[in-house]
N, C-alpha and C positions, 0 to 999 in steps of 0.2 A: 508487389506490396512490401516484401521484406527488405529489399534494397532501398526503397524510398523511405521506409520507416527508420532504417539504420542511419540514413543520411540526416533525417530530421532529428534523431536522438543526438547525433554528433553536434548539430547546431545548438541543441539544448545544453550542451556542456560548456559553451563559450560564454564568457562574461565574468561577473563577480562571483565570489564563493557562495554557493547555494547547493543544497542537496535534496533531491526528490527520490523517495524509495517507495515502490509498490509492495505492499505486504499481503501475502497470499497464504492460504492454509485450508486444509480439508475440515478442520474442526472450528466451526464458527466462533464458539465461545473462547477457545484458546487463542485464536488469531486476534480477536478483539482485545483480549487481555494482554497479549504481547504488545500490540500497538499502543495501548494505553500506558503500560508500564515503561516501554521504551521512550515514549514521548515524555512521560514524567521524569525519567532519569536524565534525558537530554536537557530538559528545562532546569532541573536541579543542578546540573553542571554548568549552567549559564548559557545554554544554546536555545534561543527562542524557537519554538516548534509549533507547527499547525498539523492537524490531522484532517484529511479529507476522508469522510466516513460514508461508505455506500451501504452499510448494513443497517438493518432495522432493529429496534429494541425487542427483546432485552440483550441480544448478542451484538451490541454495537459498542463503540468506544465511550461515549458520554455516560452510558449506564455504569461503566466502571468507576465513574466519579460521582455517581448518585444523582445525576441531573439528566434533563432531556432538552433537546433543541426546540425552539419555537417553530421554525420552518426548516424544510430541506431547501436546497438551492433552487431546485426546479419549482417547488411551491412558491418561493419568493418571486421568481420570474413570472409565473402564471398569474399571481395576484398583483403584479406590477408594483411591488414594494422594493425598497432598496435591498440589494443582494446581501448587504452586511447583516440583515436580519437573520440570515441563515448561519451566521458565525456565532458560536456559543463560547463565551469566555469561561475557562475552567479555573485558571489561576494566572498570576502574572507570568507572561511568557508562553502560555499554552492556550490555544484556541482550537475548537473543533468545528469544521464546516461539513454539515450533513448534506449529502447529495444522493439522488436516486435517478435511475434511468441509464447510467453508464454512457459509453461512447455513442450509442444510438441516439440518446436524447441530445447530447451535446452537438452531434453532427447535424441535427435538425434545427438547432438554434441559429437564427440569422446572425451573420458576422457582426453587424452593427450592434445588435442587442447584446452579443457576448462582449464586445469591446466596452460597452457601457457597464456591463457586469464587472469586468476586470477593473474599471475605474472605481466602482463602488468598493470592491474588495481591497484595492490599493489604499483606500482611505481609512481602512480599519487600523487603529493603533496597534503596534506590536507586530510588525511584519517579520516573518520567520527566516531563519537560516536553514531549517530543515522542514520538509513537508513529507509526512507519511500518508500514503494513499491506501486505505484499508479496503480491500476487495471483499464484497459479500460472497460467502461460500455458496457455490452452485451457480454463480452468475459471472464467473471469472472471464469467460470468452469475450464479453462486451464491457469489461470493467475499465474505468478510467485509470486504474492502477497500472494497466498495461502501457500507458503513455510514459511512465517513468523509465529511464534507461537502466536503473538498478532495481533489482527485486530481492525481497527477503522472503524465503520460503520457510514457513513454520511447520516443523514435523515432530509430532509426539513420539516419544521413545516407547513404541509398542509394535508388535509384529505386523499387524494389519496396516499400520501407517505407511510402511514402505511402498506397498502396491498403490495405495490411495494417493500418496504424495507424488509418486512417479507419474501416475495418470494425469494429475493436475499440471505438473511440470511439462509433460509432453504436449498437452492441449495448448497451454499458453505459449510454449516455445514454437510450436509449429505454425501457429496463427500470427504471433507477434514476437519474434525473437528478441531477447534482451541482450544488452551489452554485457551485463554481469548479473549473476544470481548467487546470493548468499543463502546458506542454510543454517537455521537455528534449531537445534534439537531441544525440545522442552519436556518437562516432567521426567527428566532423566534420572536413572538410579545413581549413576556416578559418571566420571569422565570417560572411563573405558567403554561403558555401555553406550554413551552418547557418540563416542568416536566410531564404534562399530556400526551404529545406525547411519551416521553420515557417510562412512566409506561404502556401505552397501548401496545407498542412493547414488553417490557420486560415480561408482563403478558402473551402475546400470545406465546412468545418463551418458557416460563416455562411450559405452558400448553401442547403445541403440540410437542415441541422438548426436553423438560426436560433440557433446557440449560439456564444458568444464563447470563444475560447481565449486564454490569456495565456502569453507566453514566459517561461521561467525561465532561459533562456540555453543554453549549449552546452558540451560537453566534447570536447576535441580527441582525435584518434587519438594513442595513446600506446603505444609498443611495450613499455614496462616493465609497464604494466597488463595488456596482452594476454598477455605471457609469464607473469606471475604467475598469471593465471587458468588458462592452459593447464597449468602445472605444479602448480596447486592450492597455491600458496604463500600464506601469510597476508598479507593486504594491510596488516597492522600493520607489516610489515617493509619495506615499500616506501619508498624515499627520498622525503622530503616535498617535494623540489624538482622532481620530474618535472612536465611540463606537465599531466598528468591530475590529479595530487594537488593541484596549485595550483588547478586549475579547480574541483575539488570543495570546496576550502576557501572559495573565493569564492562558490560555489553555496550553501553553508551560511549564510554571512553574508547573502547576498541573500534567501534563504528566510526566515530569522529576521526580517530587517528588514521584509519584506512583511506579516508577521502580528503585529508587535510590539505594536500597539495593540488587538488583538482579544482576546476572552475566550472561554473554553469550559470545560466541566466538567473536573474532575480525572479521573485514569485510572479510578478505581473507578466513578464515575458514568458514564463512557463505556462501560465494560463492560456495565453494566446496560441502558443505552439501546441498545447494540448488540444485546442479546438481544431487546429490544422491536422493534427494526427488523427483525430476522430473523423474528420471529413474524408481524409485519405482512406481510412479503414472502411468507411461506409461506401465509398465509390468502388473500392476493390471488391467488397462483398456483392454489390449490385452487378458488377461486371461478371463475377463468377456465376451468379444466378442466370444472367442473360446467356452466358456461354453454355451452361447446362441445358437451358431451354432450347437454344439453337441446335445443340447436339441431338436432343431428343426429337426435334422436329425433322431434322435431316435423316435421323435413323428410321 
């Protein structure tokens, strides 16, 4: 499965400029907040962005903007309405597509029905250059975010976070290895503390997984961001000069700069290959179950 998945991800890199990033983290609220803030910062720098959000309210992305979607994508398909009904416009250049069910649901969707869905989504105005796939905490093993060849791992700067984040990284990497994994340290006291947290995680990943992690920087503790999240205020209304908002603006510039010379398919092609990846994963999982059952019957 890992070799086939790696080959499919290489195919996903070919074509016109487009970037898909899976966003993972052990703290559901923080991961949703990072996804929303990064998407907002990307749009404000002129990079059209969509978020595929697998999380439920209130720890989802649209809640960060004070709105809720009409449908999730799976609901739209079940009700046989246009898939674009699951796309929630947040502001010019930013849209959120709510989805539930993960790769298991997508793998069970007939190919023709999914191609019709892709056509519906391609008709939505404002197609993105970036797609953030926000994984629901606790459901990462079947998340559609695993289909992205690049991952962003959100790690709070606190002691217990190292063990929790490593466990998440290990589970995702062993089942569906990524081409590249960035780490963003959030709620950090300062640059030194953030650097120590990253190095501890990176060293553990090198030692036990033989896998390299890349730092995408850090976001400082910001009382304004925390208060807005607690009160469920729209992050669009936050002053742009707060330390957290400035850090996300710098993060967006850094992220775009890191992938500026790379190419990958457009969104419609990514949707189709995401279905292929999900089917491949489902077939591999079924084969593993059958092998285990056969071993038990022979034993």
